[in-house]
N, C-alpha and C positions, 0 to 999 in steps of 0.2 A: 829257485826263487820265483821265476816267471809263472810257473804253474800255480803257485800259491796265490798270486795276485790276480789272476784272470787276465783278460785282454785289456790293453790300454784304452781301447775305444769304450769298453764297458765302464772302466774307471772314469773316463772323461764324462760320459753321459751321466753317471751317478753324481759326479761333482757338479755338473750343470743343474741337475735336479735339486741338489742342496742349495745352490746359489739362488734358484727360483724361490725356494722357501724363505731364504733370508731377504730377498728383494721384495717379496710380498709383504713382509712385516715392515720394510722400509718404505714401501709405497712407490717404488720406481721399477722400471723394467730391468731385468738382470743383464741384458746386453749393454746397458749403459754403465755397468760397474767395471772398475779397473781390474778386479779379480777375473772377470770373464775374458777381457782382452788379454790378460797375462796368460791365462790357461790356454786359450786358443793359440797364441803365438808360441808358447813353450811346446805344446804338443805338435804343432806343425814343424817347428825347428828340429825336433828330435825324432822324426819319422825314420823307420828302417827302410833303407833302399835295397835294391838288389845287389848293389856293389859292396855294401859294408854292413856290418852289424854294429849298431850304435850302442856302446855301453852307457853313454849318457842317458839314452832312452830308458834303460832299465832303472837307473838311479832316479830319473824323473818320475817314472811309473811308481816306484816305491814311495817317493815323497808324496805323490798325488794320492796314493792309497792311504797313507798315514793321515794326510790332511782330510780326506774323505771320512775316515774313522772319527776324527776330531769333530767335524761338522755334524755328523749324525749323532754322536754322543751328546753334544751340547744341545741339539734340538730335542732329543728324547729326554734329556735331563730337565730342560725347561718345561716340557709337557708334563712330566711327572711332578715337578715342583709346583706348577699351577694347580694340578689336581689334588695333591696331598698336603700342600703347605697349610700350616695352622691357620684357622679362620676364627680363632677365639674358642670359647668353651662350646663343646658339642654334647649332645645328648648321648647316653650310652648306646641307644638303639642305632643312632647315626654312625657312631664309631664302629660298632659291630658290623653294620652293613658295608662299611668301607673295605673291610677285609673279607667279606663274603660270609659272615656268620649271622645267625638269628639268635636273639636272646630268648631263653625259655620263658613261657608264660607262667605267671603266678597262679597256683591252684586257687579255686574259688574261695574267697573269704580270708585267705592268709596273706599277710605281708602288707598290702596296700592300705585300705581304709579300715578303721576300727569298727 
């Protein structure tokens, strides 16, 4: 399980990066957030020492990785929602360009004007 999760330090750094994204939207420093203080205390309390292997650290790491996945998914979902959410009626050319397509041009004289 530990190989799947990566290192706890990397997970902690990724969590702090996601907290910075959240705090930027809230307009306050991430170090003032209760989540930051909790993460810092939890990771410090569950460090592996040379004397023992802490099973609680593995559980904490798994929970942290799960929470990291949730934070990333919510952030990416909001970005996609902002980009593609319906903004009323759109022109067919605009809709085609959203998905990377171009509409074919009408041959001269056919279709448009009589």
